[in-house]
DSSP file (Angstrom, degrees, kcal/mol; ACC not computed):
  #  RESIDUE AA STRUCTURE BP1 BP2  ACC     N-H-->O    O-->H-N    N-H-->O    O-->H-N    TCO  KAPPA ALPHA  PHI   PSI    X-CA   Y-CA   Z-CA
    1    1 A X              0   0    0      0, 0.0     2,-0.1     0, 0.0     0, 0.0   0.000 360.0 360.0 360.0 127.8  -27.7   14.4   -1.0
    2    2 A X     >  -     0   0    0      1,-0.1     4,-2.3     4,-0.0     5,-0.2  -0.371 360.0-110.7 -80.6 156.0  -27.6   10.5   -1.0
    3    3 A X  H  > S+     0   0    0      1,-0.2     4,-2.6     2,-0.2     5,-0.2   0.881 114.5  51.3 -51.5 -44.8  -24.4    8.4   -1.2
    4    4 A X  H  > S+     0   0    0      1,-0.2     4,-2.2     2,-0.2    -1,-0.2   0.916 110.2  48.2 -67.0 -40.4  -25.1    7.1   -4.7
    5    5 A X  H  > S+     0   0    0     -3,-0.2     4,-2.4     1,-0.2    -1,-0.2   0.869 110.8  51.9 -67.0 -34.5  -25.7   10.6   -6.2
    6    6 A X  H  X S+     0   0    0     -4,-2.3     4,-2.2     2,-0.2    -2,-0.2   0.928 111.2  46.6 -65.8 -42.1  -22.5   11.9   -4.5
    7    7 A X  H  X S+     0   0    0     -4,-2.6     4,-2.3    -5,-0.2    -2,-0.2   0.867 111.0  52.9 -68.3 -35.5  -20.4    9.1   -6.0
    8    8 A X  H  X S+     0   0    0     -4,-2.2     4,-2.6    -5,-0.2    -2,-0.2   0.924 111.3  45.5 -62.1 -44.0  -22.0    9.6   -9.4
    9    9 A X  H  X S+     0   0    0     -4,-2.4     4,-2.2     1,-0.2    -2,-0.2   0.909 113.5  49.6 -67.8 -37.1  -21.1   13.3   -9.3
   10   10 A X  H  X S+     0   0    0     -4,-2.2     4,-2.4     2,-0.2    -2,-0.2   0.907 110.7  50.8 -68.5 -39.1  -17.5   12.6   -8.0
   11   11 A X  H  X S+     0   0    0     -4,-2.3     4,-2.5     2,-0.2    -1,-0.2   0.920 109.3  50.4 -58.2 -50.7  -17.1   10.0  -10.8
   12   12 A X  H  X S+     0   0    0     -4,-2.6     4,-2.3     2,-0.2    -2,-0.2   0.915 110.7  49.7 -53.9 -44.2  -18.3   12.6  -13.4
   13   13 A X  H  X S+     0   0    0     -4,-2.2     4,-3.2     1,-0.2    -2,-0.2   0.911 108.7  54.0 -63.5 -41.3  -15.8   15.1  -12.1
   14   14 A X  H  X S+     0   0    0     -4,-2.4     4,-1.7     1,-0.2    -1,-0.2   0.920 108.8  47.0 -53.3 -47.9  -13.1   12.5  -12.2
   15   15 A X  H  <>S+     0   0    0     -4,-2.5     5,-1.6     1,-0.2     4,-0.5   0.912 113.4  48.4 -68.1 -41.6  -13.8   11.8  -15.9
   16   16 A X  H ><5S+     0   0    0     -4,-2.3     3,-1.2     1,-0.2    -1,-0.2   0.915 110.6  50.8 -68.3 -40.1  -13.9   15.5  -16.7
   17   17 A X  H 3<5S+     0   0    0     -4,-3.2    -1,-0.2     1,-0.3    -2,-0.2   0.851 103.9  59.4 -62.7 -28.6  -10.6   16.2  -14.8
   18   18 A X  T 3<5S-     0   0    0     -4,-1.7    -1,-0.3    -5,-0.2    -2,-0.2   0.593 109.8-127.3 -79.6  -6.5   -9.0   13.4  -16.7
   19   19 A X  T < 5 +     0   0    0     -3,-1.2     2,-0.3    -4,-0.5    -3,-0.2   0.833  64.5 128.1  76.0  27.9   -9.8   15.2  -19.9
   20   20 A X      < -     0   0    0     -5,-1.6    -1,-0.3     1,-0.1     3,-0.2  -0.890  65.2-130.6-121.0 152.5  -11.5   12.2  -21.6
   21   21 A X  S    S-     0   0    0     -2,-0.3     2,-0.3     1,-0.3    -1,-0.1   0.945  92.0 -10.2 -59.8 -53.6  -15.0   11.9  -23.2
   22   22 A X    >   -     0   0    0      1,-0.1     3,-1.5    -3,-0.1     4,-0.4  -0.920  45.3-149.6-155.4 127.7  -15.8    8.8  -21.2
   23   23 A X  G >  S+     0   0    0     -2,-0.3     3,-1.8     1,-0.3   123,-0.6   0.822  98.6  71.7 -61.7 -30.8  -13.9    6.5  -18.9
   24   24 A X  G 3  S+     0   0    0      1,-0.3    -1,-0.3   121,-0.3   121,-0.1   0.673  91.0  57.8 -60.0 -19.8  -16.3    3.7  -20.1
   25   25 A X  G <  S+     0   0    0     -3,-1.5    -1,-0.3   119,-0.1     2,-0.3   0.674 104.9  62.1 -81.8 -19.9  -14.6    3.7  -23.5
   26   26 A X  S <  S-     0   0    0     -3,-1.8   120,-3.2    -4,-0.4   121,-0.4  -0.705  83.1-119.6-108.7 159.3  -11.2    2.9  -21.8
   27   27 A X     >  -     0   0    0     -2,-0.3     4,-2.8   118,-0.2     5,-0.3  -0.273  42.3 -89.0 -84.5 178.9  -10.1    0.0  -19.8
   28   28 A X  H  > S+     0   0    0     26,-0.5     4,-1.9     1,-0.2     5,-0.2   0.919 125.9  46.6 -56.3 -49.5   -8.8    0.3  -16.2
   29   29 A X  H  > S+     0   0    0     25,-0.5     4,-2.3     2,-0.2    -1,-0.2   0.912 114.1  46.9 -65.1 -46.9   -5.2    0.9  -17.1
   30   30 A X  H  > S+     0   0    0      1,-0.2     4,-2.8     2,-0.2    -1,-0.2   0.910 112.1  51.5 -60.1 -42.1   -6.0    3.6  -19.7
   31   31 A X  H  X S+     0   0    0     -4,-2.8     4,-2.0     1,-0.2    -2,-0.2   0.896 110.0  48.6 -63.3 -42.4   -8.4    5.3  -17.4
   32   32 A X  H  X S+     0   0    0     -4,-1.9     4,-0.8    -5,-0.3     6,-0.5   0.890 111.8  49.4 -67.2 -39.1   -5.7    5.4  -14.6
   33   33 A X  H >< S+     0   0    0     -4,-2.3     3,-0.6    -5,-0.2    -2,-0.2   0.933 109.6  51.5 -68.0 -43.9   -3.1    6.8  -17.0
   34   34 A X  H 3< S+     0   0    0     -4,-2.8    -2,-0.2     1,-0.2    -1,-0.2   0.882 102.7  60.9 -56.7 -38.3   -5.6    9.5  -18.3
   35   35 A X  H 3< S-     0   0    0     -4,-2.0    -1,-0.2    -5,-0.2    -2,-0.2   0.792  89.1-152.2 -69.6 -23.9   -6.4   10.6  -14.6
   36   36 A X  S << S+     0   0    0     -4,-0.8     3,-0.2    -3,-0.6    -1,-0.1   0.616  75.3  90.0  68.2   8.6   -2.7   11.6  -14.0
   37   37 A X  S    S+     0   0    0     -5,-0.4    30,-1.8     1,-0.1    31,-0.3   0.182  77.5  60.4-116.9  18.0   -3.1   10.9  -10.3
   38   38 A X     >  +     0   0    0     -6,-0.5     4,-3.1    28,-0.2     5,-0.3   0.047  58.7 126.6-126.9  20.5   -2.1    7.2  -10.5
   39   39 A X  H  > S+     0   0    0      1,-0.2     4,-2.2     2,-0.2     5,-0.2   0.880  78.8  45.9 -51.8 -42.6    1.4    7.4  -11.9
   40   40 A X  H  > S+     0   0    0      2,-0.2     4,-2.6     1,-0.2    -1,-0.2   0.926 113.5  49.5 -66.9 -42.0    2.9    5.4   -9.1
   41   41 A X  H  > S+     0   0    0     24,-0.3     4,-3.1     1,-0.2     5,-0.3   0.955 112.2  47.7 -57.9 -48.6    0.1    2.8   -9.3
   42   42 A X  H  X S+     0   0    0     -4,-3.1     4,-1.8     1,-0.2    -1,-0.2   0.904 112.8  49.5 -63.2 -38.7    0.5    2.5  -13.1
   43   43 A X  H  X S+     0   0    0     -4,-2.2     4,-2.4    -5,-0.3    -1,-0.2   0.913 111.8  50.0 -65.3 -41.8    4.4    2.2  -12.6
   44   44 A X  H  X S+     0   0    0     -4,-2.6     4,-1.8     2,-0.2    -2,-0.2   0.907 109.5  48.5 -54.6 -50.4    3.8   -0.5  -10.1
   45   45 A X  H  <>S+     0   0    0     -4,-3.1     5,-2.4     1,-0.2     6,-0.6   0.805 112.5  50.2 -69.5 -29.2    1.4   -2.5  -12.4
   46   46 A X  H ><5S+     0   0    0     -4,-1.8     3,-1.4    -5,-0.3    -2,-0.2   0.934 110.8  49.0 -72.2 -44.6    4.0   -2.2  -15.2
   47   47 A X  H 3<5S+     0   0    0     -4,-2.4    -2,-0.2     1,-0.3    -1,-0.2   0.796 110.8  50.3 -67.3 -26.5    6.8   -3.5  -13.0
   48   48 A X  T 3<5S-     0   0    0     -4,-1.8    -1,-0.3    -5,-0.2    -2,-0.2   0.534 111.6-120.0 -85.5  -6.3    4.7   -6.3  -11.8
   49   49 A X  T < 5S+     0   0    0     -3,-1.4     4,-0.3    -4,-0.3    -3,-0.2   0.767  77.9 121.8  74.8  27.7    3.8   -7.4  -15.3
   50   50 A X     >< +     0   0    0     -5,-2.4     4,-2.3    -6,-0.2     5,-0.2   0.392  36.9  99.2-104.7   7.2   -0.1   -6.9  -14.7
   51   51 A X  H  > S+     0   0    0     -6,-0.6     4,-1.3     1,-0.2     5,-0.2   0.971  85.4  45.1 -59.7 -58.1   -0.8   -4.4  -17.4
   52   52 A X  H  4 S+     0   0    0      1,-0.2     4,-0.3     2,-0.2    -1,-0.2   0.862 112.4  53.3 -59.6 -38.5   -2.1   -6.9  -19.9
   53   53 A X  H >4 S+     0   0    0     -4,-0.3     3,-1.4     1,-0.2    -1,-0.2   0.949 110.9  44.9 -56.6 -48.4   -4.2   -8.6  -17.1
   54   54 A X  H 3< S+     0   0    0     -4,-2.3   -26,-0.5     1,-0.3   -25,-0.5   0.596 111.2  54.0 -80.7  -9.4   -5.9   -5.3  -16.1
   55   55 A X  T 3< S+     0   0    0     -4,-1.3    -1,-0.3    -5,-0.2    -2,-0.2   0.404  96.0 101.7 -92.4  -2.3   -6.4   -4.5  -19.7
   56   56 A X  S <  S-     0   0    0     -3,-1.4     3,-0.1    -4,-0.3    -3,-0.1  -0.050  94.0 -81.6 -77.4-178.2   -8.2   -7.9  -20.1
   57   57 A X  S    S+     0   0    0      1,-0.2     3,-0.1     2,-0.1    -1,-0.1   0.811  80.7 131.6 -58.8 -38.2  -11.9   -8.7  -20.3
   58   58 A X        -     0   0    0      1,-0.2    -1,-0.2    -5,-0.2    90,-0.1  -0.379  61.8-140.2  65.2-147.6  -12.6   -8.6  -16.6
   59   59 A X        +     0   0    0     88,-0.5    42,-2.6    -3,-0.1     2,-0.3   0.453  44.0 168.0 -81.5 154.5  -14.7   -7.3  -15.1
   60   60 A X  E     -Ab 100 148A   0     87,-1.8    89,-2.1    40,-0.2     2,-0.5  -0.931  31.3-142.5-131.9 150.0  -12.5   -6.2  -12.2
   61   61 A X  E     -Ab  99 149A   0     38,-2.7    38,-2.7    -2,-0.3     2,-0.5  -0.992  24.0-166.0-109.3 123.1  -13.1   -3.8   -9.3
   62   62 A X  E     -Ab  98 150A   0     87,-2.4    89,-2.7    -2,-0.5     2,-0.9  -0.939  18.6-154.6-114.1 129.9   -9.9   -1.9   -8.5
   63   63 A X  E     - b   0 151A   0     34,-3.1     2,-0.7    -2,-0.5    94,-0.2  -0.864  27.8-158.7-101.6 101.7   -9.4    0.0   -5.4
   64   64 A X  E     - b   0 152A   0     87,-1.8    89,-2.2    -2,-0.9     2,-0.3  -0.704   7.0-147.3 -96.3 108.6   -6.8    2.5   -6.7
   65   65 A X  E     - b   0 153A   0     -2,-0.7   -24,-0.3    87,-0.2    89,-0.2  -0.504  21.4-122.7 -70.9 135.7   -4.5    4.3   -4.4
   66   66 A X     >  -     0   0    0     87,-1.5     4,-2.0    -2,-0.3   -28,-0.2  -0.119  26.8-104.3 -64.4 164.9   -3.5    7.8   -5.3
   67   67 A X  H  > S+     0   0    0    -30,-1.8     4,-2.4     1,-0.2     5,-0.1   0.849 124.7  55.9 -63.7 -30.4    0.0    8.8   -5.8
   68   68 A X  H  > S+     0   0    0    -31,-0.3     4,-0.8     2,-0.2    -1,-0.2   0.876 102.7  54.8 -69.8 -30.1   -0.3   10.6   -2.4
   69   69 A X  H >4 S+     0   0    0     84,-0.2     3,-0.7     2,-0.2     4,-0.4   0.933 110.3  45.1 -59.5 -48.6   -1.3    7.3   -0.9
   70   70 A X  H >< S+     0   0    0     -4,-2.0     3,-1.4     1,-0.2     8,-0.2   0.893 108.2  59.2 -62.7 -37.5    1.9    5.7   -2.2
   71   71 A X  H 3< S+     0   0    0     -4,-2.4    -1,-0.2     1,-0.3    -2,-0.2   0.757  99.4  58.8 -58.3 -26.5    3.8    8.8   -1.0
   72   72 A X  T << S+     0   0    0     -4,-0.8    -1,-0.3    -3,-0.7    -2,-0.2   0.579  79.8 106.3 -83.4 -10.8    2.6    8.1    2.6
   73   73 A X  S <  S-     0   0    0     -3,-1.4     3,-0.1    -4,-0.4     5,-0.0  -0.271  91.9 -80.4 -61.5 155.0    4.2    4.6    2.7
   74   74 A X    >   -     0   0    0      1,-0.1     3,-1.9     2,-0.1     4,-0.5  -0.250  64.1 -79.9 -59.6 154.9    7.3    4.6    4.9
   75   75 A X  T 3  S+     0   0    0      1,-0.3    -1,-0.1     2,-0.1    -4,-0.0  -0.275 116.2  13.0 -56.8 123.8   10.4    5.9    3.3
   76   76 A X  T 3> S+     0   0    0     -3,-0.1     4,-2.3    -2,-0.1    -1,-0.3   0.212  93.8 107.6  95.6 -14.3   12.1    3.3    1.0
   77   77 A X  H <> S+     0   0    0     -3,-1.9     4,-2.5     2,-0.2     5,-0.2   0.963  81.4  44.1 -65.0 -54.5    9.1    0.9    0.9
   78   78 A X  H  > S+     0   0    0     -4,-0.5     4,-1.5     2,-0.2    -1,-0.2   0.905 114.4  49.1 -52.7 -49.9    8.1    1.8   -2.8
   79   79 A X  H  4 S+     0   0    0      1,-0.2     4,-0.5     2,-0.2     3,-0.2   0.912 111.7  49.5 -61.6 -42.7   11.6    1.7   -4.1
   80   80 A X  H >< S+     0   0    0     -4,-2.3     3,-1.6     1,-0.2    -2,-0.2   0.927 110.1  50.7 -64.1 -46.0   12.2   -1.7   -2.4
   81   81 A X  H 3< S+     0   0    0     -4,-2.5     9,-0.2     1,-0.3    -1,-0.2   0.785 104.5  58.7 -67.1 -21.9    8.9   -3.2   -3.8
   82   82 A X  T 3< S+     0   0    0     -4,-1.5    -1,-0.3    -3,-0.2    -2,-0.2   0.631  81.3 106.7 -80.6 -12.2    9.9   -2.1   -7.3
   83   83 A X  S X  S-     0   0    0     -3,-1.6     3,-1.8    -4,-0.5    -3,-0.0  -0.428  81.0-122.0 -64.3 142.8   13.1   -4.1   -7.2
   84   84 A X  G >  S+     0   0    0      1,-0.3     3,-1.6     2,-0.2     4,-0.2   0.837 111.7  59.3 -51.7 -39.2   13.0   -7.3   -9.4
   85   85 A X  G 3  S+     0   0    0      1,-0.3    -1,-0.3     2,-0.1     3,-0.2   0.626 106.3  49.5 -75.7  -7.3   13.8   -9.5   -6.3
   86   86 A X  G <> S+     0   0    0     -3,-1.8     4,-2.1    -6,-0.2    -1,-0.3   0.097  74.0 113.6-111.9  20.3   10.6   -8.2   -4.6
   87   87 A X  H <> S+     0   0    0     -3,-1.6     4,-3.3     1,-0.2     5,-0.2   0.899  74.5  55.3 -64.5 -44.2    8.2   -8.8   -7.7
   88   88 A X  H  > S+     0   0    0      1,-0.2     4,-2.5    -4,-0.2    -1,-0.2   0.918 110.1  44.3 -58.8 -45.4    6.2  -11.5   -5.8
   89   89 A X  H  > S+     0   0    0      2,-0.2     4,-2.1     1,-0.2    -1,-0.2   0.912 113.4  51.3 -69.1 -36.6    5.4   -9.2   -2.9
   90   90 A X  H  X S+     0   0    0     -4,-2.1     4,-2.6    -9,-0.2     3,-0.3   0.969 111.0  48.4 -62.0 -52.0    4.6   -6.2   -5.3
   91   91 A X  H  X S+     0   0    0     -4,-3.3     4,-2.8     1,-0.2    -2,-0.2   0.900 110.1  52.7 -55.5 -42.6    2.2   -8.6   -7.2
   92   92 A X  H  X S+     0   0    0     -4,-2.5     4,-0.7    72,-0.4    -1,-0.2   0.879 112.2  44.2 -53.4 -43.4    0.6   -9.7   -3.8
   93   93 A X  H >< S+     0   0    0     -4,-2.1     3,-0.8    -3,-0.3     4,-0.4   0.947 115.4  47.8 -73.0 -47.9    0.0   -6.0   -2.8
   94   94 A X  H >< S+     0   0    0     -4,-2.6     3,-1.8     1,-0.3    -2,-0.2   0.921 112.4  47.8 -61.8 -45.8   -1.4   -5.0   -6.1
   95   95 A X  H >< S+     0   0    0     -4,-2.8    24,-1.4     1,-0.3     3,-0.9   0.660  99.8  67.0 -73.8 -12.6   -3.7   -8.0   -6.5
   96   96 A X  T << S+     0   0    0     -3,-0.8    -1,-0.3    -4,-0.7    -2,-0.2   0.580  94.9  60.2 -80.5  -8.7   -5.0   -7.4   -3.0
   97   97 A X  T <  S+     0   0    0     -3,-1.8   -34,-3.1    -4,-0.4     2,-0.4   0.339  98.2  76.3 -91.8   6.1   -6.5   -4.1   -4.4
   98   98 A X  E <   -A   62   0A   0     -3,-0.9    20,-2.8   -36,-0.2    21,-0.4  -0.939  52.6-179.1-123.1 133.1   -8.6   -6.1   -6.9
   99   99 A X  E     -A   61   0A   0    -38,-2.7   -38,-2.7    -2,-0.4     2,-0.2  -0.934  35.5-104.1-120.7 157.2  -11.7   -8.1   -6.5
  100  100 A X  E    S+A   60   0A   0     16,-0.4   -40,-0.2    -2,-0.4    16,-0.0  -0.480  83.6  28.5 -74.9 146.9  -13.5  -10.0   -9.4
  101  101 A X  S    S-     0   0    0    -42,-2.6     2,-0.8    -2,-0.2    48,-0.3  -0.047  95.3 -77.2  91.6 163.5  -16.5   -8.6  -10.9
  102  102 A X        -     0   0    0     46,-0.1     2,-0.6   -41,-0.1   -41,-0.1  -0.891  48.0-173.5-101.5 110.1  -17.7   -4.9  -11.2
  103  103 A X        -     0   0    0     -2,-0.8     2,-0.2    -4,-0.1    39,-0.2  -0.948   5.0-162.4-110.4 119.7  -19.0   -3.7   -7.8
  104  104 A X    >>  -     0   0    0     -2,-0.6     3,-1.7     1,-0.1     4,-0.6  -0.629  30.9-113.5-100.0 153.3  -20.6   -0.4   -7.8
  105  105 A X  H >> S+     0   0    0      1,-0.3     4,-1.4    -2,-0.2     3,-1.3   0.864 116.2  60.4 -56.3 -35.2  -21.1    1.6   -4.5
  106  106 A X  H 34 S+     0   0    0      1,-0.3    -1,-0.3     2,-0.2  -102,-0.1   0.792  97.6  61.6 -63.9 -26.1  -25.0    1.3   -4.9
  107  107 A X  H <4 S+     0   0    0     -3,-1.7    -1,-0.3     1,-0.2    -2,-0.2   0.693 116.6  26.7 -76.5 -15.1  -24.5   -2.4   -4.7
  108  108 A X  H X< S+     0   0    0     -3,-1.3     3,-1.9    -4,-0.6    19,-0.3   0.451  83.6 142.2-122.9  -0.1  -23.1   -2.4   -1.3
  109  109 A X  T 3< S+     0   0    0     -4,-1.4    19,-0.2     1,-0.3     3,-0.1  -0.097  76.0  12.6 -45.3 134.3  -24.6    0.8    0.2
  110  110 A X  T 3  S+     0   0    0     17,-3.0     2,-0.3     1,-0.2    -1,-0.3   0.592 108.0 115.5  74.0  13.5  -25.5    0.4    3.9
  111  111 A X    <   -     0   0    0     -3,-1.9    16,-3.4    16,-0.4     2,-0.4  -0.850  53.5-154.6-121.7 159.5  -23.6   -2.9    4.3
  112  112 A X  E     +D  126   0B   0     -2,-0.3     2,-0.3    14,-0.2    14,-0.2  -0.980  35.7 151.7-113.5 127.0  -20.6   -4.3    6.1
  113  113 A X  E     -D  125   0B   0     12,-3.0    12,-3.7    -2,-0.4     2,-0.4  -0.987  42.6-126.7-155.6 170.3  -18.9   -7.3    4.3
  114  114 A X  E     -D  124   0B   0     -2,-0.3     2,-0.4    10,-0.2    10,-0.2  -0.981  29.1-167.7-118.7 124.2  -15.8   -9.2    3.8
  115  115 A X  E     -D  123   0B   0      8,-2.6     8,-2.4    -2,-0.4     2,-0.2  -0.946  20.9-123.2-120.8 128.8  -14.7   -9.8    0.1
  116  116 A X  E     -D  122   0B   0     -2,-0.4   -16,-0.4     6,-0.2     6,-0.2  -0.530  28.1-145.8 -67.8 135.5  -12.1  -12.1   -1.3
  117  117 A X        -     0   0    0      4,-2.5     3,-0.5    -2,-0.2   -18,-0.2  -0.425  27.1-108.6 -93.4 173.5   -9.4  -10.3   -3.4
  118  118 A X  S    S+     0   0    0    -20,-2.8    50,-0.7   -23,-0.8   -22,-0.2   0.815 120.6  64.6 -70.3 -26.6   -7.7  -11.7   -6.5
  119  119 A X  S    S-     0   0    0    -24,-1.4    -1,-0.2   -21,-0.4   -23,-0.2   0.794 116.9-114.4 -70.1 -28.9   -4.7  -11.9   -4.2
  120  120 A X  S    S+     0   0    0      1,-0.6     2,-0.1    -3,-0.5    -1,-0.1  -0.120  83.3  94.1 127.1 -33.7   -6.4  -14.5   -2.0
  121  121 A X  S    S-     0   0    0     42,-0.1    -4,-2.5    -5,-0.1    -1,-0.6  -0.436  74.1-112.4 -85.5 165.8   -6.9  -12.7    1.4
  122  122 A X  E     -D  116   0B   0     -6,-0.2     2,-0.4    -2,-0.1    -6,-0.2  -0.618  19.7-150.9 -98.6 156.7  -10.1  -10.8    2.2
  123  123 A X  E     -D  115   0B   0     -8,-2.4    -8,-2.6    -2,-0.2     2,-0.5  -0.953  18.0-125.6-124.5 147.0  -10.7   -7.1    2.7
  124  124 A X  E     -D  114   0B   0     -2,-0.4    10,-3.3   -10,-0.2     2,-0.5  -0.800  22.2-165.2 -91.8 128.5  -13.3   -5.6    4.9
  125  125 A X  E     -DE 113 133B   0    -12,-3.7   -12,-3.0    -2,-0.5     2,-0.5  -0.966   6.1-173.6-120.3 130.3  -15.7   -3.1    3.2
  126  126 A X  E     +DE 112 132B   0      6,-2.1     6,-1.9    -2,-0.5     3,-0.2  -0.947  13.9 163.7-120.7 106.1  -17.8   -0.9    5.4
  127  127 A X        +     0   0    0    -16,-3.4   -17,-3.0    -2,-0.5   -16,-0.4  -0.201  46.9 104.4-117.1  40.9  -20.4    1.2    3.3
  128  128 A X  S    S+     0   0    0      1,-0.3     2,-0.2   -18,-0.3    -1,-0.2   0.762  97.9  12.6 -87.6 -29.8  -22.6    2.2    6.2
  129  129 A X  S    S-     0   0    0      1,-0.4    -1,-0.3    -3,-0.2     2,-0.2  -0.753 139.1 -39.8-147.0  86.7  -21.3    5.9    6.3
  130  130 A X  S    S-     0   0    0     -3,-0.3    -1,-0.4    -2,-0.2     2,-0.4  -0.502  94.0 -70.0  80.3-165.2  -19.3    6.5    3.2
  131  131 A X        -     0   0    0      7,-0.4     7,-2.9    -2,-0.2     2,-0.4  -0.990  45.6-177.5-134.2 137.0  -17.1    3.6    2.2
  132  132 A X  E     -EF 126 137B   0     -6,-1.9    -6,-2.1    -2,-0.4     2,-0.5  -0.944  11.8-161.9-121.0 145.9  -14.1    2.3    3.8
  133  133 A X  E >  S-EF 125 136B   0      3,-2.8     3,-2.9    -2,-0.4     2,-0.2  -0.982  72.7 -51.3-129.0 110.4  -11.9   -0.6    2.5
  134  134 A X  T 3  S-     0   0    0    -10,-3.3    -8,-0.1    -2,-0.5    23,-0.0  -0.454 124.7 -22.5  53.1-119.2   -9.8   -1.9    5.5
  135  135 A X  T 3  S+     0   0    0     -2,-0.2     2,-0.4    -3,-0.1    -1,-0.3   0.346 119.0  99.6 -95.1  -2.6   -8.3    1.3    6.7
  136  136 A X  E <   -F  133   0B   0     -3,-2.9    -3,-2.8    19,-0.1     2,-0.4  -0.705  64.8-136.7 -96.8 140.6   -8.6    3.3    3.5
  137  137 A X  E     -F  132   0B   0     -2,-0.4    17,-1.2    -5,-0.2     2,-0.7  -0.791  17.1-128.4 -92.8 133.3  -11.3    5.7    2.7
  138  138 A X  E     +C  153   0A   0     -7,-2.9    -7,-0.4    -2,-0.4    15,-0.2  -0.724  29.7 178.5 -80.6 116.6  -12.9    5.6   -0.9
  139  139 A X  E     +     0   0A   0     13,-2.0     2,-0.2    -2,-0.7    -1,-0.2   0.521  69.9  18.2-101.3  -3.4  -12.6    9.2   -1.9
  140  140 A X  E    S-C  152   0A   0     12,-1.0    12,-3.2    -3,-0.1    -1,-0.3  -0.852  77.6-172.7-160.9 128.1  -14.1    8.8   -5.3
  141  141 A X  E     +     0   0A   0     -2,-0.2  -130,-0.2    10,-0.2    10,-0.2  -0.712  50.5  32.9-123.3 166.6  -16.3    5.8   -6.4
  142  142 A X  E     +     0   0A   0     -2,-0.2     2,-1.4     1,-0.2    -1,-0.2   0.863  54.4 167.5  64.4  47.0  -18.0    4.2   -9.5
  143  143 A X  E     -C  150   0A   0      7,-2.5     7,-1.2    -3,-0.2    -1,-0.2  -0.728  28.7-149.2 -92.8  90.7  -15.5    5.2  -12.1
  144  144 A X  E     +C  149   0A   0     -2,-1.4     2,-0.3     5,-0.2     5,-0.2  -0.311  20.8 178.1 -67.5 138.1  -16.8    2.9  -14.9
  145  145 A X  E >   -C  148   0A   0      3,-3.1     3,-1.4  -121,-0.1  -121,-0.3  -0.831  46.7 -97.0-130.7 174.8  -14.4    1.5  -17.4
  146  146 A X  T 3  S+     0   0    0   -120,-3.2  -119,-0.2  -123,-0.6  -122,-0.1   0.691 123.5  30.5 -63.4 -20.2  -14.8   -0.8  -20.3
  147  147 A X  T 3  S-     0   0    0   -121,-0.4   -87,-1.8   -93,-0.1   -88,-0.5  -0.033 130.1 -47.3-130.4  30.4  -13.6   -3.8  -18.1
  148  148 A X  E <   -bC  60 145A   0     -3,-1.4    -3,-3.1   -89,-0.3     2,-0.3  -0.995  68.6 -62.6 148.0-152.9  -14.7   -2.9  -14.7
  149  149 A X  E     -bC  61 144A   0    -89,-2.1   -87,-2.4    -2,-0.4     2,-0.4  -0.965  27.7-148.2-139.4 152.9  -14.8   -0.1  -12.1
  150  150 A X  E     -bC  62 143A   0     -7,-1.2    -7,-2.5    -2,-0.3     2,-0.5  -0.983   6.5-167.9-125.0 134.5  -12.2    1.9  -10.2
  151  151 A X  E     -b   63   0A   0    -89,-2.7   -87,-1.8    -2,-0.4     2,-0.3  -0.994  22.7-135.8-119.1 121.0  -12.8    3.2   -6.7
  152  152 A X  E     -bC  64 140A   0    -12,-3.2   -13,-2.0    -2,-0.5   -12,-1.0  -0.557  24.7-170.0 -82.5 140.3  -10.1    5.7   -5.7
  153  153 A X  E     -bC  65 138A   0    -89,-2.2   -87,-1.5    -2,-0.3   -84,-0.2  -0.862  26.9-136.9-127.0 162.3   -8.7    5.2   -2.1
  154  154 A X  S    S+     0   0    0    -17,-1.2     2,-0.4    -2,-0.3   -16,-0.1   0.366  83.6  51.4 -97.8   1.0   -6.4    7.3    0.1
  155  155 A X  S    S-     0   0    0    -18,-0.2     2,-0.5   -85,-0.0   -85,-0.1  -0.998  80.9-115.5-144.6 141.9   -4.3    4.5    1.4
  156  156 A X        -     0   0    0    -87,-0.4     2,-0.3    -2,-0.4   -21,-0.1  -0.657  33.6-132.4 -78.5 129.0   -2.4    1.7    0.1
  157  157 A X        -     0   0    0     -2,-0.5     2,-0.5   -94,-0.2   -61,-0.1  -0.646  18.2-160.5 -82.6 134.0   -3.9   -1.6    1.2
  158  158 A X        -     0   0    0     -2,-0.3     3,-0.1   -62,-0.1   -65,-0.1  -0.967  16.9-127.6-115.9 127.2   -1.3   -4.2    2.5
  159  159 A X        -     0   0    0     -2,-0.5     5,-0.1     1,-0.1   -66,-0.1  -0.199  42.2 -79.9 -64.3 163.0   -2.3   -7.9    2.7
  160  160 A X    >   -     0   0    0    -38,-0.2     3,-2.9     1,-0.1     4,-0.4  -0.422  47.2-116.4 -63.2 145.3   -2.0   -9.8    5.8
  161  161 A X  G >  S+     0   0    0      1,-0.3     3,-0.8     2,-0.2     4,-0.2   0.753 113.9  57.6 -58.4 -25.3    1.7  -10.8    6.2
  162  162 A X  G 3  S+     0   0    0      1,-0.2    -1,-0.3     2,-0.1     3,-0.1   0.484 110.0  47.2 -79.5  -6.5    1.0  -14.5    6.0
  163  163 A X  G X  S+     0   0    0     -3,-2.9     3,-1.1     1,-0.1    -1,-0.2   0.351  79.5  97.4-113.4   5.3   -0.7  -13.9    2.6
  164  164 A X  T <  S+     0   0    0     -3,-0.8   -72,-0.4    -4,-0.4   -71,-0.1   0.693  85.3  50.5 -74.1 -13.7    1.9  -11.6    0.8
  165  165 A X  T 3  S+     0   0    0     -4,-0.2    -1,-0.3    -3,-0.1    -2,-0.1   0.596 102.4  73.1 -92.3 -12.2    3.4  -14.5   -1.0
  166  166 A X  S <  S+     0   0    0     -3,-1.1   -45,-0.1   -77,-0.0   -46,-0.1  -0.242  70.3  41.7 -95.2-176.7    0.2  -15.9   -2.4
  167  167 A X        +     0   0    0      1,-0.1   -48,-0.2   -47,-0.1     2,-0.2  -0.202  44.6 170.8  87.9-173.0   -2.3  -14.9   -5.1
  168  168 A X              0   0    0    -50,-0.7    -1,-0.1   -77,-0.1   -76,-0.0  -0.560 360.0 360.0 138.4 159.0   -1.8  -13.5   -8.4
  169  169 A X              0   0    0     -2,-0.2    -1,-0.1   -50,-0.0   -50,-0.0   0.493 360.0 360.0 -97.1 360.0   -3.9  -12.8  -11.6
């Protein structure tokens, strides 16, 4: 089974498990809410004031960490990030998960590349054997939304320390 077909089947399973007719009819935020495996991500996006941006025209490609990925952060990290005094760091981390445009897995299959995020730093994408984004594995790809695409990842991406204060949508 080829990579593209595997991702397409996984995306179809994601939509069915979310209990929605089509993720393409919903934006990135609504699709994440419907999936019920991104509660932490949605809460972080709300705390950072990025909901309206991610509901905007786009298109955006979002590497969306699951609730399990957030739970794997060191104890106290998430709670600290959600404090008002750490909003800039939270925004930097969240925008490090977003690249401009809608990039489907088939667009990058077989390639290794470095891509600038909305946050400003670059992420390394390796699509030569599955898809890796920095140290995160894409566990479900090509979930099309009305304003972009979501690729589900198993690890929260952290920008380089010297870039955590920059960026924004």
